[in-house]
C-alpha positions in Angstrom: 104.6 101.3 89.4 101.5 103.1 88.6 98.5 101.6 91.0 95.3 102.5 89.6 91.7 101.0 89.2 90.9 100.2 85.6 87.2 100.9 84.8 85.5 98.7 81.9 83.0 101.2 81.0 81.4 104.6 82.0 78.8 102.8 84.4 81.7 101.2 86.6 82.9 104.6 87.4 80.1 105.5 89.5 80.7 102.9 92.4 84.3 104.5 92.8 83.3 108.1 93.7 84.9 109.0 96.9 87.7 106.4 96.3 91.3 106.7 95.7 91.6 105.5 92.3 95.2 106.1 91.4 98.6 106.4 93.0 101.3 107.3 90.4 105.2 106.5 90.0 107.6 108.7 91.6 108.9 111.5 89.8 112.3 113.4 90.4 112.5 116.9 90.2 115.8 117.7 89.4 117.9 121.2 88.4 117.4 120.9 84.6 113.8 120.2 84.9 113.4 123.6 87.1 115.5 125.4 84.5 113.3 124.4 81.6 110.5 125.2 83.4 111.6 128.8 84.3 112.5 129.2 80.6 109.0 128.1 79.4 107.5 130.2 81.8 109.9 133.3 82.3 109.9 132.6 85.9 113.6 133.0 86.7 113.4 133.8 90.3 116.5 132.9 92.1 114.9 130.6 94.5 114.2 128.2 91.5 117.4 128.7 89.3 120.4 130.4 91.5 122.0 127.1 92.9 124.7 129.3 94.8 122.4 131.8 96.2 120.3 128.9 97.3 122.9 127.4 98.8 123.5 130.6 100.9 120.1 132.0 101.5 117.6 129.1 101.3 116.9 126.8 104.4 118.3 123.5 103.5 120.6 125.5 100.7 118.9 123.9 97.6 116.6 125.5 94.8 113.2 125.0 95.3 110.6 123.9 92.3 108.1 126.4 91.0 104.7 125.4 92.4 103.3 125.7 89.0 105.8 123.0 87.7 104.4 120.8 90.6 101.1 121.6 89.4 102.0 121.0 86.0 102.9 117.1 86.4 99.0 116.3 86.6 99.1 116.4 82.9 101.8 113.6 83.2 100.1 111.7 85.8 96.8 111.9 83.9 98.5 110.8 80.6 100.1 107.8 82.1 96.8 106.8 84.4 93.8 107.6 82.1 94.6 106.1 79.0 94.9 102.8 81.2 92.1 103.4 83.4 89.7 104.6 80.7 90.0 102.3 77.7 86.6 103.4 76.3 87.7 106.9 76.4 90.1 108.5 73.5 91.1 112.1 73.6 91.1 114.1 77.2 91.2 118.0 78.1 92.0 119.4 81.0 88.8 121.6 82.0 90.1 123.4 85.1 91.0 123.6 88.6 88.7 124.6 91.6 91.1 125.2 94.1 95.2 124.9 94.3 97.4 125.1 97.4 101.4 124.4 97.7 101.4 123.8 101.5 105.3 122.4 101.0 108.1 123.7 98.9 109.7 121.1 96.4 113.5 121.3 96.8 115.6 120.3 93.7 115.9 116.4 93.5 113.0 115.4 95.6 110.6 112.9 93.9 106.9 113.3 94.0 103.9 111.4 93.0 100.5 111.9 92.7 97.2 110.7 94.6 94.1 110.7 93.0 90.6 110.5 94.8 87.6 110.6 92.1 85.5 113.3 93.6 82.8 113.5 91.4 81.3 112.7 87.8 79.1 114.4 85.4 78.0 113.2 81.5 78.9 115.5 79.2 78.0 115.4 75.4 80.2 112.7 73.8 82.2 111.9 77.2 82.4 112.2 81.0 83.6 115.1 83.2 85.4 113.9 86.2 86.6 115.8 89.1 89.5 114.5 91.1 90.9 115.7 94.3 94.8 115.2 93.6 97.4 115.3 96.4 101.0 115.6 95.0 103.1 113.9 97.9 106.6 114.7 98.5 107.3 112.3 101.6 107.3 115.0 104.5 104.4 115.7 106.7 102.8 118.0 104.3 102.0 117.5 100.5 103.5 119.4 98.0 100.2 120.6 96.2 96.7 119.8 96.9 94.2 120.5 94.2 90.7 119.9 92.7 91.4 119.3 89.2 88.7 118.8 86.6 89.1 117.0 83.3 86.9 115.9 80.6 87.6 112.5 78.4 85.6 111.9 75.4 84.4 108.4 74.3 85.7 106.3 71.7 82.4 105.1 70.6 79.7 107.2 72.4 77.1 104.7 71.5 78.9 102.0 73.5 80.5 103.8 76.5 78.2 101.9 79.0 76.4 105.0 80.0 74.2 107.4 78.1 75.8 110.9 77.8 73.8 113.8 78.0 72.8 115.8 74.9 
């Protein structure tokens, strides 16, 4: 079950800066997902897709997910979370990443989940820009991914967002 803070308006978000605002559901990274990602990106390195070779040559004997596959789950996590957390917003955009690291490989059939700390807020024309410190957990000592992710959400009704947006 996704655990998250739901904000009534933009002004309510200010008090949550520095706070963990969401812990997502666990997502299983199975071999079909890894194979689909490999086909979509053209990254078919054997450590990801060759289960027989991985069994012989990799520690643990399992293929590992692409780091960028793990990172790409942020889109799912945001969609699951932000539509409920920011009911006064409509469309959202990934604006960018400030930092990304992959401290721990994700072996096939592992479960991962995201933890989101609201790090910074900025008003932008017609909406809000939020920077989140995101940790993708894998249930091990080290996380699978840590990143600083920047998103923009546009207000459904800019005149009633609860906080004036900058022009």
